[in-house]
mmCIF file of the C-alpha atoms, coordinates in Angstrom:
data_MODEL
# 
_entry.id   MODEL 
# 
loop_
_atom_site.group_PDB 
_atom_site.id 
_atom_site.type_symbol 
_atom_site.label_atom_id 
_atom_site.label_alt_id 
_atom_site.label_comp_id 
_atom_site.label_asym_id 
_atom_site.label_entity_id 
_atom_site.label_seq_id 
_atom_site.pdbx_PDB_ins_code 
_atom_site.Cartn_x 
_atom_site.Cartn_y 
_atom_site.Cartn_z 
_atom_site.occupancy 
_atom_site.B_iso_or_equiv 
_atom_site.pdbx_formal_charge 
_atom_site.auth_seq_id 
_atom_site.auth_comp_id 
_atom_site.auth_asym_id 
_atom_site.auth_atom_id 
_atom_site.pdbx_PDB_model_num 
ATOM 1   C CA . MET A 1 1   ? 0.037   0.030  0.060   1.00 0.00 ? 1   MET A CA 1 
ATOM 2   C CA . ARG A 1 2   ? 1.095   3.506  -0.950  1.00 0.00 ? 2   ARG A CA 1 
ATOM 3   C CA . SER A 1 3   ? 1.819   6.090  1.847   1.00 0.00 ? 3   SER A CA 1 
ATOM 4   C CA . PRO A 1 4   ? -0.752  8.957  1.342   1.00 0.00 ? 4   PRO A CA 1 
ATOM 5   C CA . GLU A 1 5   ? 2.081   10.907 0.871   1.00 0.00 ? 5   GLU A CA 1 
ATOM 6   C CA . ASP A 1 6   ? 3.759   8.848  -1.965  1.00 0.00 ? 6   ASP A CA 1 
ATOM 7   C CA . PRO A 1 7   ? 4.196   11.248 -5.230  1.00 0.00 ? 7   PRO A CA 1 
ATOM 8   C CA . SER A 1 8   ? 3.641   8.485  -7.416  1.00 0.00 ? 8   SER A CA 1 
ATOM 9   C CA . GLY A 1 9   ? 0.092   6.386  -8.018  1.00 0.00 ? 9   GLY A CA 1 
ATOM 10  C CA . GLU A 1 10  ? -2.901  7.957  -7.117  1.00 0.00 ? 10  GLU A CA 1 
ATOM 11  C CA . ALA A 1 11  ? -2.051  10.677 -5.413  1.00 0.00 ? 11  ALA A CA 1 
ATOM 12  C CA . ALA A 1 12  ? 0.167   11.874 -8.015  1.00 0.00 ? 12  ALA A CA 1 
ATOM 13  C CA . ASP A 1 13  ? -2.773  11.604 -10.820 1.00 0.00 ? 13  ASP A CA 1 
ATOM 14  C CA . LEU A 1 14  ? -4.797  13.529 -8.410  1.00 0.00 ? 14  LEU A CA 1 
ATOM 15  C CA . VAL A 1 15  ? -2.433  16.381 -8.154  1.00 0.00 ? 15  VAL A CA 1 
ATOM 16  C CA . ARG A 1 16  ? -1.964  16.302 -12.120 1.00 0.00 ? 16  ARG A CA 1 
ATOM 17  C CA . VAL A 1 17  ? -5.544  16.429 -12.210 1.00 0.00 ? 17  VAL A CA 1 
ATOM 18  C CA . SER A 1 18  ? -5.668  19.173 -10.065 1.00 0.00 ? 18  SER A CA 1 
ATOM 19  C CA . GLU A 1 19  ? -2.964  20.966 -12.006 1.00 0.00 ? 19  GLU A CA 1 
ATOM 20  C CA . ARG A 1 20  ? -4.546  20.628 -15.706 1.00 0.00 ? 20  ARG A CA 1 
ATOM 21  C CA . TRP A 1 21  ? -7.971  21.673 -14.110 1.00 0.00 ? 21  TRP A CA 1 
ATOM 22  C CA . ALA A 1 22  ? -6.363  24.919 -12.516 1.00 0.00 ? 22  ALA A CA 1 
ATOM 23  C CA . ALA A 1 23  ? -4.948  25.356 -16.027 1.00 0.00 ? 23  ALA A CA 1 
ATOM 24  C CA . ALA A 1 24  ? -8.468  25.113 -18.192 1.00 0.00 ? 24  ALA A CA 1 
ATOM 25  C CA . ILE A 1 25  ? -9.876  27.337 -15.223 1.00 0.00 ? 25  ILE A CA 1 
ATOM 26  C CA . ILE A 1 26  ? -7.469  29.807 -16.257 1.00 0.00 ? 26  ILE A CA 1 
ATOM 27  C CA . SER A 1 27  ? -7.943  29.136 -20.075 1.00 0.00 ? 27  SER A CA 1 
ATOM 28  C CA . ASP A 1 28  ? -11.643 30.742 -19.462 1.00 0.00 ? 28  ASP A CA 1 
ATOM 29  C CA . ASP A 1 29  ? -13.129 27.517 -21.691 1.00 0.00 ? 29  ASP A CA 1 
ATOM 30  C CA . PRO A 1 30  ? -16.367 26.279 -20.053 1.00 0.00 ? 30  PRO A CA 1 
ATOM 31  C CA . ASP A 1 31  ? -15.974 23.020 -22.154 1.00 0.00 ? 31  ASP A CA 1 
ATOM 32  C CA . TRP A 1 32  ? -12.156 22.112 -20.787 1.00 0.00 ? 32  TRP A CA 1 
ATOM 33  C CA . ILE A 1 33  ? -13.379 23.294 -17.478 1.00 0.00 ? 33  ILE A CA 1 
ATOM 34  C CA . ALA A 1 34  ? -16.476 21.116 -17.300 1.00 0.00 ? 34  ALA A CA 1 
ATOM 35  C CA . ALA A 1 35  ? -14.618 18.163 -18.380 1.00 0.00 ? 35  ALA A CA 1 
ATOM 36  C CA . PHE A 1 36  ? -13.043 17.980 -14.439 1.00 0.00 ? 36  PHE A CA 1 
ATOM 37  C CA . MET A 1 37  ? -16.361 18.382 -13.098 1.00 0.00 ? 37  MET A CA 1 
ATOM 38  C CA . ALA A 1 38  ? -19.032 15.624 -12.377 1.00 0.00 ? 38  ALA A CA 1 
ATOM 39  C CA . ASP A 1 39  ? -22.857 16.820 -13.292 1.00 0.00 ? 39  ASP A CA 1 
ATOM 40  C CA . GLU A 1 40  ? -23.502 17.057 -9.742  1.00 0.00 ? 40  GLU A CA 1 
ATOM 41  C CA . TRP A 1 41  ? -20.459 19.526 -8.816  1.00 0.00 ? 41  TRP A CA 1 
ATOM 42  C CA . VAL A 1 42  ? -20.792 22.410 -6.717  1.00 0.00 ? 42  VAL A CA 1 
ATOM 43  C CA . ILE A 1 43  ? -18.720 24.958 -5.300  1.00 0.00 ? 43  ILE A CA 1 
ATOM 44  C CA . VAL A 1 44  ? -18.912 26.292 -1.550  1.00 0.00 ? 44  VAL A CA 1 
ATOM 45  C CA . SER A 1 45  ? -17.694 29.730 -0.730  1.00 0.00 ? 45  SER A CA 1 
ATOM 46  C CA . ALA A 1 46  ? -18.553 32.365 1.365   1.00 0.00 ? 46  ALA A CA 1 
ATOM 47  C CA . SER A 1 47  ? -21.170 33.653 -0.731  1.00 0.00 ? 47  SER A CA 1 
ATOM 48  C CA . GLY A 1 48  ? -22.903 30.104 -0.490  1.00 0.00 ? 48  GLY A CA 1 
ATOM 49  C CA . ILE A 1 49  ? -23.076 27.383 -2.790  1.00 0.00 ? 49  ILE A CA 1 
ATOM 50  C CA . ASP A 1 50  ? -23.174 27.601 -6.789  1.00 0.00 ? 50  ASP A CA 1 
ATOM 51  C CA . SER A 1 51  ? -23.945 24.845 -9.260  1.00 0.00 ? 51  SER A CA 1 
ATOM 52  C CA . ARG A 1 52  ? -21.561 23.621 -12.041 1.00 0.00 ? 52  ARG A CA 1 
ATOM 53  C CA . GLU A 1 53  ? -24.506 25.484 -14.433 1.00 0.00 ? 53  GLU A CA 1 
ATOM 54  C CA . ARG A 1 54  ? -24.025 28.591 -12.910 1.00 0.00 ? 54  ARG A CA 1 
ATOM 55  C CA . PHE A 1 55  ? -20.373 28.879 -12.916 1.00 0.00 ? 55  PHE A CA 1 
ATOM 56  C CA . LEU A 1 56  ? -20.121 27.767 -16.315 1.00 0.00 ? 56  LEU A CA 1 
ATOM 57  C CA . SER A 1 57  ? -22.541 29.811 -17.611 1.00 0.00 ? 57  SER A CA 1 
ATOM 58  C CA . LEU A 1 58  ? -20.663 32.619 -16.019 1.00 0.00 ? 58  LEU A CA 1 
ATOM 59  C CA . VAL A 1 59  ? -17.282 31.524 -17.734 1.00 0.00 ? 59  VAL A CA 1 
ATOM 60  C CA . ALA A 1 60  ? -19.273 31.103 -21.135 1.00 0.00 ? 60  ALA A CA 1 
ATOM 61  C CA . SER A 1 61  ? -20.931 35.018 -20.939 1.00 0.00 ? 61  SER A CA 1 
ATOM 62  C CA . GLY A 1 62  ? -17.579 36.181 -19.920 1.00 0.00 ? 62  GLY A CA 1 
ATOM 63  C CA . ALA A 1 63  ? -18.792 37.626 -16.805 1.00 0.00 ? 63  ALA A CA 1 
ATOM 64  C CA . LEU A 1 64  ? -16.474 35.325 -14.419 1.00 0.00 ? 64  LEU A CA 1 
ATOM 65  C CA . SER A 1 65  ? -12.595 34.847 -15.726 1.00 0.00 ? 65  SER A CA 1 
ATOM 66  C CA . HIS A 1 66  ? -9.530  34.161 -14.305 1.00 0.00 ? 66  HIS A CA 1 
ATOM 67  C CA . THR A 1 67  ? -5.867  34.997 -15.267 1.00 0.00 ? 67  THR A CA 1 
ATOM 68  C CA . ALA A 1 68  ? -3.983  33.203 -12.530 1.00 0.00 ? 68  ALA A CA 1 
ATOM 69  C CA . MET A 1 69  ? -4.267  30.513 -10.345 1.00 0.00 ? 69  MET A CA 1 
ATOM 70  C CA . ASP A 1 70  ? -1.031  29.092 -8.421  1.00 0.00 ? 70  ASP A CA 1 
ATOM 71  C CA . LEU A 1 71  ? -0.786  26.528 -6.064  1.00 0.00 ? 71  LEU A CA 1 
ATOM 72  C CA . ARG A 1 72  ? 1.317   27.735 -2.625  1.00 0.00 ? 72  ARG A CA 1 
ATOM 73  C CA . THR A 1 73  ? 1.176   24.270 -0.721  1.00 0.00 ? 73  THR A CA 1 
ATOM 74  C CA . ARG A 1 74  ? 1.759   21.215 -1.887  1.00 0.00 ? 74  ARG A CA 1 
ATOM 75  C CA . PRO A 1 75  ? -1.610  19.686 -2.219  1.00 0.00 ? 75  PRO A CA 1 
ATOM 76  C CA . ARG A 1 76  ? -2.293  17.233 0.713   1.00 0.00 ? 76  ARG A CA 1 
ATOM 77  C CA . VAL A 1 77  ? -4.106  13.891 -1.150  1.00 0.00 ? 77  VAL A CA 1 
ATOM 78  C CA . ARG A 1 78  ? -6.254  11.321 0.708   1.00 0.00 ? 78  ARG A CA 1 
ATOM 79  C CA . VAL A 1 79  ? -7.691  8.644  -1.326  1.00 0.00 ? 79  VAL A CA 1 
ATOM 80  C CA . HIS A 1 80  ? -10.901 6.157  -0.070  1.00 0.00 ? 80  HIS A CA 1 
ATOM 81  C CA . GLY A 1 81  ? -11.304 3.586  -2.628  1.00 0.00 ? 81  GLY A CA 1 
ATOM 82  C CA . ASP A 1 82  ? -13.060 5.745  -5.355  1.00 0.00 ? 82  ASP A CA 1 
ATOM 83  C CA . THR A 1 83  ? -13.390 8.903  -3.484  1.00 0.00 ? 83  THR A CA 1 
ATOM 84  C CA . ALA A 1 84  ? -10.401 11.263 -2.937  1.00 0.00 ? 84  ALA A CA 1 
ATOM 85  C CA . VAL A 1 85  ? -9.993  14.525 -1.343  1.00 0.00 ? 85  VAL A CA 1 
ATOM 86  C CA . VAL A 1 86  ? -7.479  17.338 -2.448  1.00 0.00 ? 86  VAL A CA 1 
ATOM 87  C CA . THR A 1 87  ? -6.494  20.251 -0.216  1.00 0.00 ? 87  THR A CA 1 
ATOM 88  C CA . GLY A 1 88  ? -4.341  22.701 -0.721  1.00 0.00 ? 88  GLY A CA 1 
ATOM 89  C CA . ARG A 1 89  ? -3.398  26.840 -0.898  1.00 0.00 ? 89  ARG A CA 1 
ATOM 90  C CA . VAL A 1 90  ? -4.110  28.377 -4.000  1.00 0.00 ? 90  VAL A CA 1 
ATOM 91  C CA . THR A 1 91  ? -3.613  32.348 -5.125  1.00 0.00 ? 91  THR A CA 1 
ATOM 92  C CA . SER A 1 92  ? -5.764  33.415 -7.633  1.00 0.00 ? 92  SER A CA 1 
ATOM 93  C CA . THR A 1 93  ? -6.408  36.420 -9.914  1.00 0.00 ? 93  THR A CA 1 
ATOM 94  C CA . ALA A 1 94  ? -10.239 36.290 -11.293 1.00 0.00 ? 94  ALA A CA 1 
ATOM 95  C CA . HIS A 1 95  ? -12.481 39.057 -12.607 1.00 0.00 ? 95  HIS A CA 1 
ATOM 96  C CA . HIS A 1 96  ? -16.060 38.863 -12.090 1.00 0.00 ? 96  HIS A CA 1 
ATOM 97  C CA . ARG A 1 97  ? -18.280 41.396 -14.232 1.00 0.00 ? 97  ARG A CA 1 
ATOM 98  C CA . GLY A 1 98  ? -15.150 43.618 -14.773 1.00 0.00 ? 98  GLY A CA 1 
ATOM 99  C CA . GLU A 1 99  ? -14.202 43.772 -11.321 1.00 0.00 ? 99  GLU A CA 1 
ATOM 100 C CA . ARG A 1 100 ? -10.374 42.252 -10.188 1.00 0.00 ? 100 ARG A CA 1 
ATOM 101 C CA . PHE A 1 101 ? -10.323 39.999 -7.213  1.00 0.00 ? 101 PHE A CA 1 
ATOM 102 C CA . ASP A 1 102 ? -7.364  38.501 -5.824  1.00 0.00 ? 102 ASP A CA 1 
ATOM 103 C CA . SER A 1 103 ? -7.373  35.899 -3.668  1.00 0.00 ? 103 SER A CA 1 
ATOM 104 C CA . ASP A 1 104 ? -5.316  33.656 -1.325  1.00 0.00 ? 104 ASP A CA 1 
ATOM 105 C CA . GLU A 1 105 ? -7.711  31.021 -0.304  1.00 0.00 ? 105 GLU A CA 1 
ATOM 106 C CA . TRP A 1 106 ? -7.564  27.034 0.967   1.00 0.00 ? 106 TRP A CA 1 
ATOM 107 C CA . THR A 1 107 ? -9.168  24.611 -1.469  1.00 0.00 ? 107 THR A CA 1 
ATOM 108 C CA . THR A 1 108 ? -10.312 21.200 -0.870  1.00 0.00 ? 108 THR A CA 1 
ATOM 109 C CA . ASP A 1 109 ? -11.784 19.613 -3.958  1.00 0.00 ? 109 ASP A CA 1 
ATOM 110 C CA . VAL A 1 110 ? -13.915 16.085 -3.485  1.00 0.00 ? 110 VAL A CA 1 
ATOM 111 C CA . PHE A 1 111 ? -13.498 13.826 -6.386  1.00 0.00 ? 111 PHE A CA 1 
ATOM 112 C CA . VAL A 1 112 ? -15.084 10.328 -7.149  1.00 0.00 ? 112 VAL A CA 1 
ATOM 113 C CA . ARG A 1 113 ? -13.725 7.545  -9.670  1.00 0.00 ? 113 ARG A CA 1 
ATOM 114 C CA . ARG A 1 114 ? -16.226 7.024  -12.566 1.00 0.00 ? 114 ARG A CA 1 
ATOM 115 C CA . GLU A 1 115 ? -15.160 5.044  -15.467 1.00 0.00 ? 115 GLU A CA 1 
ATOM 116 C CA . GLY A 1 116 ? -11.486 5.170  -14.708 1.00 0.00 ? 116 GLY A CA 1 
ATOM 117 C CA . ARG A 1 117 ? -11.334 8.882  -14.607 1.00 0.00 ? 117 ARG A CA 1 
ATOM 118 C CA . TRP A 1 118 ? -11.571 11.035 -11.339 1.00 0.00 ? 118 TRP A CA 1 
ATOM 119 C CA . LEU A 1 119 ? -14.163 13.979 -11.383 1.00 0.00 ? 119 LEU A CA 1 
ATOM 120 C CA . CYS A 1 120 ? -14.663 16.405 -9.069  1.00 0.00 ? 120 CYS A CA 1 
ATOM 121 C CA . VAL A 1 121 ? -18.069 16.790 -7.279  1.00 0.00 ? 121 VAL A CA 1 
ATOM 122 C CA . LEU A 1 122 ? -17.726 19.256 -4.877  1.00 0.00 ? 122 LEU A CA 1 
ATOM 123 C CA . SER A 1 123 ? -15.276 22.206 -4.394  1.00 0.00 ? 123 SER A CA 1 
ATOM 124 C CA . HIS A 1 124 ? -14.981 24.657 -1.144  1.00 0.00 ? 124 HIS A CA 1 
ATOM 125 C CA . VAL A 1 125 ? -12.906 27.490 -0.930  1.00 0.00 ? 125 VAL A CA 1 
ATOM 126 C CA . THR A 1 126 ? -12.016 29.400 2.655   1.00 0.00 ? 126 THR A CA 1 
ATOM 127 C CA . GLU A 1 127 ? -10.059 32.542 2.559   1.00 0.00 ? 127 GLU A CA 1 
ATOM 128 C CA . ALA A 1 128 ? -6.478  32.295 3.992   1.00 0.00 ? 128 ALA A CA 1 
ATOM 129 C CA . ALA A 1 129 ? -5.393  33.662 7.217   1.00 0.00 ? 129 ALA A CA 1 
ATOM 130 C CA . PRO A 1 130 ? -2.310  36.342 6.555   1.00 0.00 ? 130 PRO A CA 1 
ATOM 131 C CA . ASP A 1 131 ? 0.550   34.926 6.976   1.00 0.00 ? 131 ASP A CA 1 
# 
């Protein structure tokens, strides 16, 4: 059995999936972003719960865009069968309806393995305390 900190195997796969998903988000390509999300995906933030449809529609309309998304910590990955939890600290720059937002957040993504692929079902973000 591999250690949860082992950089090979499933943990490494999930880190790569997370990195590709971040690249998709800053591409502002809703189809590419959607490829990482399960149909029931939601995001939980200080403003509440938003659905996959709402998030992707904001991106598609141009009302939401991202220009940066950078991992500040090594992701903590825990795999529990066909479910995995990935947590890390991320800085990002987003624009929502023309207003710029720079954020420093702790993110937790819950993935499920379906048909051999990891898909995110839940993302949770919370503002990081100042260093």
